[in-house]
Jmol script that loads the backbone (N, CA, C; Angstrom):
load data "model"
ATOM      1  N   MET A   1       0.851  -1.156   0.000  1.00  0.00           N
ATOM      2  CA  MET A   1       0.000   0.000   0.000  1.00  0.00           C
ATOM      3  C   MET A   1       0.905   1.229   0.000  1.00  0.00           C
ATOM      4  N   SER A   2       0.623   2.146  -0.850  1.00  0.00           N
ATOM      5  CA  SER A   2       1.438   3.348  -0.920  1.00  0.00           C
ATOM      6  C   SER A   2       0.679   4.518  -0.309  1.00  0.00           C
ATOM      7  N   THR A   3       1.413   5.478   0.140  1.00  0.00           N
ATOM      8  CA  THR A   3       0.807   6.674   0.704  1.00  0.00           C
ATOM      9  C   THR A   3       1.139   7.860  -0.173  1.00  0.00           C
ATOM     10  N   GLN A   4       0.293   8.844  -0.119  1.00  0.00           N
ATOM     11  CA  GLN A   4       0.523  10.043  -0.903  1.00  0.00           C
ATOM     12  C   GLN A   4       1.281  11.066  -0.057  1.00  0.00           C
ATOM     13  N   VAL A   5       2.207  11.728  -0.692  1.00  0.00           N
ATOM     14  CA  VAL A   5       2.966  12.772  -0.019  1.00  0.00           C
ATOM     15  C   VAL A   5       2.435  14.106  -0.498  1.00  0.00           C
ATOM     16  N   HIS A   6       1.991  14.912   0.428  1.00  0.00           N
ATOM     17  CA  HIS A   6       1.443  16.217   0.080  1.00  0.00           C
ATOM     18  C   HIS A   6       2.503  17.279   0.318  1.00  0.00           C
ATOM     19  N   SER A   7       2.696  18.104  -0.662  1.00  0.00           N
ATOM     20  CA  SER A   7       3.604  19.228  -0.473  1.00  0.00           C
ATOM     21  C   SER A   7       2.778  20.494  -0.344  1.00  0.00           C
ATOM     22  N   ARG A   8       3.293  21.450   0.332  1.00  0.00           N
ATOM     23  CA  ARG A   8       2.567  22.688   0.551  1.00  0.00           C
ATOM     24  C   ARG A   8       2.587  23.576  -0.679  1.00  0.00           C
ATOM     25  N   GLY A   9       3.482  23.324  -1.576  1.00  0.00           N
ATOM     26  CA  GLY A   9       3.548  24.130  -2.776  1.00  0.00           C
ATOM     27  C   GLY A   9       4.272  25.448  -2.567  1.00  0.00           C
ATOM     28  N   GLU A  10       4.765  25.702  -1.354  1.00  0.00           N
ATOM     29  CA  GLU A  10       5.482  26.941  -1.084  1.00  0.00           C
ATOM     30  C   GLU A  10       6.937  26.764  -1.496  1.00  0.00           C
ATOM     31  N   PRO A  11       7.501  27.773  -2.100  1.00  0.00           N
ATOM     32  CA  PRO A  11       8.924  27.643  -2.459  1.00  0.00           C
ATOM     33  C   PRO A  11       9.779  27.629  -1.190  1.00  0.00           C
ATOM     34  N   THR A  12      10.768  26.788  -1.203  1.00  0.00           N
ATOM     35  CA  THR A  12      11.650  26.701  -0.039  1.00  0.00           C
ATOM     36  C   THR A  12      12.822  27.643  -0.234  1.00  0.00           C
ATOM     37  N   ALA A  13      13.319  28.143   0.859  1.00  0.00           N
ATOM     38  CA  ALA A  13      14.477  29.036   0.805  1.00  0.00           C
ATOM     39  C   ALA A  13      15.720  28.206   0.505  1.00  0.00           C
ATOM     40  N   PRO A  14      16.631  28.741  -0.261  1.00  0.00           N
ATOM     41  CA  PRO A  14      17.849  27.978  -0.550  1.00  0.00           C
ATOM     42  C   PRO A  14      18.642  27.742   0.736  1.00  0.00           C
ATOM     43  N   ALA A  15      19.195  26.563   0.827  1.00  0.00           N
ATOM     44  CA  ALA A  15      19.950  26.206   2.029  1.00  0.00           C
ATOM     45  C   ALA A  15      21.232  27.018   2.092  1.00  0.00           C
ATOM     46  N   ALA A  16      21.635  27.335   3.297  1.00  0.00           N
ATOM     47  CA  ALA A  16      22.883  28.082   3.490  1.00  0.00           C
ATOM     48  C   ALA A  16      24.057  27.183   3.117  1.00  0.00           C
ATOM     49  N   PRO A  17      25.073  27.725   2.502  1.00  0.00           N
ATOM     50  CA  PRO A  17      26.227  26.891   2.132  1.00  0.00           C
ATOM     51  C   PRO A  17      26.935  26.368   3.382  1.00  0.00           C
ATOM     52  N   ALA A  18      27.437  25.174   3.256  1.00  0.00           N
ATOM     53  CA  ALA A  18      28.131  24.561   4.376  1.00  0.00           C
ATOM     54  C   ALA A  18      29.455  25.274   4.606  1.00  0.00           C
ATOM     55  N   GLN A  19      29.784  25.405   5.887  1.00  0.00           N
ATOM     56  CA  GLN A  19      31.052  26.056   6.227  1.00  0.00           C
ATOM     57  C   GLN A  19      32.183  25.057   6.016  1.00  0.00           C
ATOM     58  N   SER A  20      33.139  25.408   5.194  1.00  0.00           N
ATOM     59  CA  SER A  20      34.212  24.473   4.869  1.00  0.00           C
ATOM     60  C   SER A  20      35.507  24.792   5.593  1.00  0.00           C
ATOM     61  N   ARG A  21      35.575  25.898   6.298  1.00  0.00           N
ATOM     62  CA  ARG A  21      36.793  26.263   7.004  1.00  0.00           C
ATOM     63  C   ARG A  21      36.688  25.855   8.463  1.00  0.00           C
ATOM     64  N   LEU A  22      37.780  25.357   9.002  1.00  0.00           N
ATOM     65  CA  LEU A  22      37.836  24.983  10.406  1.00  0.00           C
ATOM     66  C   LEU A  22      38.365  26.153  11.224  1.00  0.00           C
ATOM     67  N   PRO A  23      37.939  26.269  12.470  1.00  0.00           N
ATOM     68  CA  PRO A  23      38.549  27.290  13.327  1.00  0.00           C
ATOM     69  C   PRO A  23      40.010  26.921  13.609  1.00  0.00           C
ATOM     70  N   TRP A  24      40.803  27.894  14.025  1.00  0.00           N
ATOM     71  CA  TRP A  24      42.238  27.674  14.199  1.00  0.00           C
ATOM     72  C   TRP A  24      42.523  26.617  15.256  1.00  0.00           C
ATOM     73  N   TRP A  25      41.684  26.538  16.290  1.00  0.00           N
ATOM     74  CA  TRP A  25      41.964  25.614  17.385  1.00  0.00           C
ATOM     75  C   TRP A  25      41.619  24.178  17.017  1.00  0.00           C
ATOM     76  N   ALA A  26      40.850  23.962  15.980  1.00  0.00           N
ATOM     77  CA  ALA A  26      40.492  22.603  15.572  1.00  0.00           C
ATOM     78  C   ALA A  26      41.709  21.840  15.060  1.00  0.00           C
ATOM     79  N   LEU A  27      42.703  22.541  14.608  1.00  0.00           N
ATOM     80  CA  LEU A  27      43.952  21.921  14.181  1.00  0.00           C
ATOM     81  C   LEU A  27      45.049  22.097  15.220  1.00  0.00           C
ATOM     82  N   ALA A  28      45.047  23.221  15.921  1.00  0.00           N
ATOM     83  CA  ALA A  28      46.123  23.528  16.867  1.00  0.00           C
ATOM     84  C   ALA A  28      46.080  22.629  18.108  1.00  0.00           C
ATOM     85  N   LEU A  29      44.904  22.387  18.659  1.00  0.00           N
ATOM     86  CA  LEU A  29      44.828  21.606  19.902  1.00  0.00           C
ATOM     87  C   LEU A  29      45.224  20.142  19.714  1.00  0.00           C
ATOM     88  N   PRO A  30      44.745  19.438  18.701  1.00  0.00           N
ATOM     89  CA  PRO A  30      45.221  18.066  18.514  1.00  0.00           C
ATOM     90  C   PRO A  30      46.712  18.005  18.197  1.00  0.00           C
ATOM     91  N   THR A  31      47.214  18.994  17.473  1.00  0.00           N
ATOM     92  CA  THR A  31      48.643  19.024  17.170  1.00  0.00           C
ATOM     93  C   THR A  31      49.452  19.219  18.439  1.00  0.00           C
ATOM     94  N   LEU A  32      49.014  20.119  19.301  1.00  0.00           N
ATOM     95  CA  LEU A  32      49.710  20.351  20.568  1.00  0.00           C
ATOM     96  C   LEU A  32      49.673  19.104  21.447  1.00  0.00           C
ATOM     97  N   ALA A  33      48.541  18.447  21.523  1.00  0.00           N
ATOM     98  CA  ALA A  33      48.435  17.228  22.322  1.00  0.00           C
ATOM     99  C   ALA A  33      49.343  16.132  21.768  1.00  0.00           C
ATOM    100  N   PHE A  34      49.410  16.004  20.460  1.00  0.00           N
ATOM    101  CA  PHE A  34      50.284  15.012  19.854  1.00  0.00           C
ATOM    102  C   PHE A  34      51.745  15.305  20.169  1.00  0.00           C
ATOM    103  N   LEU A  35      52.146  16.554  20.073  1.00  0.00           N
ATOM    104  CA  LEU A  35      53.538  16.906  20.341  1.00  0.00           C
ATOM    105  C   LEU A  35      53.916  16.682  21.805  1.00  0.00           C
ATOM    106  N   VAL A  36      53.001  16.965  22.721  1.00  0.00           N
ATOM    107  CA  VAL A  36      53.272  16.722  24.147  1.00  0.00           C
ATOM    108  C   VAL A  36      53.425  15.228  24.408  1.00  0.00           C
ATOM    109  N   LEU A  37      52.542  14.417  23.861  1.00  0.00           N
ATOM    110  CA  LEU A  37      52.651  12.970  24.051  1.00  0.00           C
ATOM    111  C   LEU A  37      53.897  12.413  23.374  1.00  0.00           C
ATOM    112  N   LEU A  38      54.247  12.943  22.229  1.00  0.00           N
ATOM    113  CA  LEU A  38      55.460  12.513  21.551  1.00  0.00           C
ATOM    114  C   LEU A  38      56.698  12.854  22.373  1.00  0.00           C
ATOM    115  N   ALA A  39      56.707  14.008  22.999  1.00  0.00           N
ATOM    116  CA  ALA A  39      57.834  14.394  23.855  1.00  0.00           C
ATOM    117  C   ALA A  39      57.934  13.475  25.067  1.00  0.00           C
ATOM    118  N   LEU A  40      56.802  13.064  25.628  1.00  0.00           N
ATOM    119  CA  LEU A  40      56.833  12.151  26.775  1.00  0.00           C
ATOM    120  C   LEU A  40      57.333  10.771  26.378  1.00  0.00           C
ATOM    121  N   VAL A  41      56.986  10.322  25.197  1.00  0.00           N
ATOM    122  CA  VAL A  41      57.433   9.013  24.730  1.00  0.00           C
ATOM    123  C   VAL A  41      58.915   9.061  24.356  1.00  0.00           C
ATOM    124  N   ALA A  42      59.338  10.164  23.762  1.00  0.00           N
ATOM    125  CA  ALA A  42      60.721  10.275  23.310  1.00  0.00           C
ATOM    126  C   ALA A  42      61.700  10.375  24.474  1.00  0.00           C
ATOM    127  N   GLN A  43      61.299  11.015  25.562  1.00  0.00           N
ATOM    128  CA  GLN A  43      62.185  11.189  26.712  1.00  0.00           C
ATOM    129  C   GLN A  43      61.459  10.777  27.994  1.00  0.00           C
ATOM    130  N   PRO A  44      61.277   9.475  28.224  1.00  0.00           N
ATOM    131  CA  PRO A  44      60.525   9.053  29.402  1.00  0.00           C
ATOM    132  C   PRO A  44      61.264   9.333  30.712  1.00  0.00           C
ATOM    133  N   GLY A  45      62.581   9.471  30.674  1.00  0.00           N
ATOM    134  CA  GLY A  45      63.330   9.770  31.897  1.00  0.00           C
ATOM    135  C   GLY A  45      63.055  11.153  32.423  1.00  0.00           C
ATOM    136  N   GLU A  46      62.582  12.035  31.582  1.00  0.00           N
ATOM    137  CA  GLU A  46      62.292  13.407  31.977  1.00  0.00           C
ATOM    138  C   GLU A  46      60.950  13.520  32.705  1.00  0.00           C
ATOM    139  N   ALA A  47      60.068  12.578  32.502  1.00  0.00           N
ATOM    140  CA  ALA A  47      58.745  12.643  33.118  1.00  0.00           C
ATOM    141  C   ALA A  47      58.818  12.090  34.539  1.00  0.00           C
ATOM    142  N   HIS A  48      58.270  12.823  35.468  1.00  0.00           N
ATOM    143  CA  HIS A  48      58.271  12.408  36.874  1.00  0.00           C
ATOM    144  C   HIS A  48      56.832  12.336  37.370  1.00  0.00           C
ATOM    145  N   ALA A  49      56.612  11.384  38.252  1.00  0.00           N
ATOM    146  CA  ALA A  49      55.282  11.258  38.833  1.00  0.00           C
ATOM    147  C   ALA A  49      55.063  12.379  39.839  1.00  0.00           C
ATOM    148  N   ALA A  50      53.851  12.842  39.902  1.00  0.00           N
ATOM    149  CA  ALA A  50      53.525  13.891  40.868  1.00  0.00           C
ATOM    150  C   ALA A  50      53.467  13.293  42.264  1.00  0.00           C
ATOM    151  N   VAL A  51      53.926  14.048  43.227  1.00  0.00           N
ATOM    152  CA  VAL A  51      53.910  13.588  44.613  1.00  0.00           C
ATOM    153  C   VAL A  51      52.568  13.983  45.206  1.00  0.00           C
ATOM    154  N   ALA A  52      51.814  12.994  45.615  1.00  0.00           N
ATOM    155  CA  ALA A  52      50.492  13.242  46.185  1.00  0.00           C
ATOM    156  C   ALA A  52      50.602  13.331  47.707  1.00  0.00           C
ATOM    157  N   SER A  53      49.648  13.983  48.302  1.00  0.00           N
ATOM    158  CA  SER A  53      49.622  14.053  49.755  1.00  0.00           C
ATOM    159  C   SER A  53      49.295  12.675  50.313  1.00  0.00           C
ATOM    160  N   PRO A  54      49.752  12.365  51.535  1.00  0.00           N
ATOM    161  CA  PRO A  54      49.507  11.022  52.095  1.00  0.00           C
ATOM    162  C   PRO A  54      48.018  10.689  52.216  1.00  0.00           C
ATOM    163  N   GLY A  55      47.205  11.661  52.508  1.00  0.00           N
ATOM    164  CA  GLY A  55      45.772  11.403  52.628  1.00  0.00           C
ATOM    165  C   GLY A  55      45.158  11.010  51.299  1.00  0.00           C
ATOM    166  N   LEU A  56      45.562  11.693  50.267  1.00  0.00           N
ATOM    167  CA  LEU A  56      45.042  11.395  48.938  1.00  0.00           C
ATOM    168  C   LEU A  56      45.555  10.049  48.444  1.00  0.00           C
ATOM    169  N   ALA A  57      46.824   9.739  48.726  1.00  0.00           N
ATOM    170  CA  ALA A  57      47.384   8.460  48.298  1.00  0.00           C
ATOM    171  C   ALA A  57      46.662   7.300  48.982  1.00  0.00           C
ATOM    172  N   GLY A  58      46.363   7.440  50.254  1.00  0.00           N
ATOM    173  CA  GLY A  58      45.634   6.392  50.968  1.00  0.00           C
ATOM    174  C   GLY A  58      44.229   6.206  50.431  1.00  0.00           C
ATOM    175  N   LEU A  59      43.594   7.323  50.119  1.00  0.00           N
ATOM    176  CA  LEU A  59      42.241   7.249  49.562  1.00  0.00           C
ATOM    177  C   LEU A  59      42.256   6.558  48.207  1.00  0.00           C
ATOM    178  N   LEU A  60      43.237   6.884  47.385  1.00  0.00           N
ATOM    179  CA  LEU A  60      43.333   6.244  46.080  1.00  0.00           C
ATOM    180  C   LEU A  60      43.655   4.759  46.208  1.00  0.00           C
ATOM    181  N   ASP A  61      44.479   4.386  47.179  1.00  0.00           N
ATOM    182  CA  ASP A  61      44.769   2.973  47.410  1.00  0.00           C
ATOM    183  C   ASP A  61      43.512   2.212  47.817  1.00  0.00           C
ATOM    184  N   ARG A  62      42.720   2.802  48.702  1.00  0.00           N
ATOM    185  CA  ARG A  62      41.480   2.146  49.128  1.00  0.00           C
ATOM    186  C   ARG A  62      40.488   2.026  47.967  1.00  0.00           C
ATOM    187  N   PHE A  63      40.416   3.077  47.156  1.00  0.00           N
ATOM    188  CA  PHE A  63      39.523   3.041  46.008  1.00  0.00           C
ATOM    189  C   PHE A  63      39.963   1.971  45.015  1.00  0.00           C
ATOM    190  N   GLY A  64      41.264   1.840  44.801  1.00  0.00           N
ATOM    191  CA  GLY A  64      41.771   0.798  43.916  1.00  0.00           C
ATOM    192  C   GLY A  64      41.486  -0.593  44.451  1.00  0.00           C
ATOM    193  N   ALA A  65      41.636  -0.769  45.755  1.00  0.00           N
ATOM    194  CA  ALA A  65      41.330  -2.067  46.358  1.00  0.00           C
ATOM    195  C   ALA A  65      39.833  -2.387  46.240  1.00  0.00           C
ATOM    196  N   PHE A  66      39.005  -1.353  46.404  1.00  0.00           N
ATOM    197  CA  PHE A  66      37.566  -1.532  46.272  1.00  0.00           C
ATOM    198  C   PHE A  66      37.208  -1.970  44.850  1.00  0.00           C
ATOM    199  N   LEU A  67      37.790  -1.282  43.862  1.00  0.00           N
ATOM    200  CA  LEU A  67      37.517  -1.648  42.479  1.00  0.00           C
ATOM    201  C   LEU A  67      38.071  -3.030  42.156  1.00  0.00           C
ATOM    202  N   GLY A  68      39.210  -3.370  42.727  1.00  0.00           N
ATOM    203  CA  GLY A  68      39.775  -4.703  42.510  1.00  0.00           C
ATOM    204  C   GLY A  68      38.877  -5.788  43.095  1.00  0.00           C
ATOM    205  N   GLY A  69      38.237  -5.492  44.234  1.00  0.00           N
ATOM    206  CA  GLY A  69      37.311  -6.446  44.823  1.00  0.00           C
ATOM    207  C   GLY A  69      36.050  -6.609  43.986  1.00  0.00           C
ATOM    208  N   LEU A  70      35.627  -5.556  43.348  1.00  0.00           N
ATOM    209  CA  LEU A  70      34.436  -5.658  42.500  1.00  0.00           C
ATOM    210  C   LEU A  70      34.718  -6.422  41.220  1.00  0.00           C
ATOM    211  N   VAL A  71      35.887  -6.196  40.637  1.00  0.00           N
ATOM    212  CA  VAL A  71      36.230  -6.808  39.366  1.00  0.00           C
ATOM    213  C   VAL A  71      36.710  -8.243  39.563  1.00  0.00           C
ATOM    214  N   GLY A  72      37.598  -8.405  40.502  1.00  0.00           N
ATOM    215  CA  GLY A  72      38.246  -9.718  40.655  1.00  0.00           C
ATOM    216  C   GLY A  72      37.686 -10.538  41.683  1.00  0.00           C
TER     217      GLY A  72
END
end "model"
wireframe off; spacefill off
backbone 0.3
color backbone group
């Protein structure tokens, strides 16, 4: 069974042209992130772990143990 499609007969406005240019940050931010990660991979001895406060480290250890108990 087919259905009929009714059009209003009104002329439609022409569609706006698609924007083909990217903003400057659409290329700059991924490039910057890639270069930072590349620098970390190229010189791993230069990267140091952040020193956390003892309270935060204990909390993270407990949270990790909790997640380990749920998963394993």
